[in-house]
C-alpha positions in Angstrom: 14.0 7.7 -6.9 11.1 6.0 -5.1 11.6 2.9 -3.0 10.2 -0.4 -4.2 7.4 -0.2 -1.7 6.5 3.4 -2.7 6.5 2.3 -6.3 4.3 -0.8 -5.6 1.8 1.3 -3.6 1.7 4.0 -6.3 1.1 1.5 -9.1 -1.6 -0.3 -7.1 -3.3 3.1 -6.6 -3.0 3.8 -10.4 -4.3 0.4 -11.3 -7.4 0.9 -9.1 -8.3 3.9 -11.3 -7.0 2.9 -14.8 -7.1 -0.9 -14.9 -4.6 -3.7 -14.3 -0.9 -3.1 -14.5 0.5 -4.0 -17.8 -2.6 -2.9 -19.7 -2.3 -0.1 -22.3 -4.7 2.1 -20.3 -2.6 1.7 -17.2 0.6 2.5 -19.1 -0.9 5.7 -20.6 -2.4 6.7 -17.2 0.9 6.0 -15.4 2.9 8.1 -17.8 0.6 11.0 -17.3 -0.1 10.8 -13.6 2.6 8.6 -12.1 4.3 11.4 -10.1 1.1 12.2 -8.3 0.6 8.6 -7.4 4.2 8.5 -6.0 3.3 11.5 -3.7 0.0 9.7 -2.7 1.8 6.5 -2.0 4.3 8.3 0.3 1.5 9.9 2.1 -0.3 6.6 2.5 2.8 4.8 3.8 3.5 7.7 6.3 -0.1 7.1 7.6 0.9 3.5 8.4 3.7 4.7 10.7 1.2 5.2 13.5 -0.8 1.9 13.8 -4.4 1.9 14.9 -5.4 0.0 18.1 -6.8 -2.7 15.8 -3.5 -3.1 14.1 -1.6 -3.3 17.4 -4.1 -6.0 18.6 -3.7 -8.0 15.4 0.1 -7.9 15.7 -0.2 -9.1 19.4 -2.3 -12.0 18.3 0.1 -13.1 15.5 3.3 -13.1 17.4 5.8 -14.9 15.3 7.6 -14.0 12.1 7.6 -10.2 11.6 6.2 -10.5 8.1 3.1 -12.4 9.4 2.7 -9.8 12.2 2.9 -6.9 9.7 0.5 -8.5 7.3 -2.0 -9.1 10.1 -1.7 -5.4 11.1 -2.3 -4.2 7.6 -5.2 -6.6 7.1 -6.7 -5.1 10.3 -6.1 -1.6 8.9 -8.0 -2.3 5.7 -10.8 -4.2 7.5 -9.8 -7.7 6.4 -8.4 -8.9 9.7 
C-alpha cells in the first residue's frame, strides 16, 4: 500500500494528464493507469531525497518551522522560490 504522500503525488500526476481529481475522466484514467503513477510518484519522491543547491539555500533562508523550510525547498525545486 502506498503512503499518503505517494498517493497524493501519483494523483496529482494523473490529474495533470486527465483532468481534475473527482472528474469522471480522472476516475477512468486512474483505474487504468494508477499503478504506473504510483511508481512514478515513488521515483519523483526519491529524487527529492538529494536537494539541489537552490533547495538548500531556500531552507537556510527560511529557518523556522520545518514545514515552512520544506515548502521553501520544494518551491525552489519547481522554480517558484
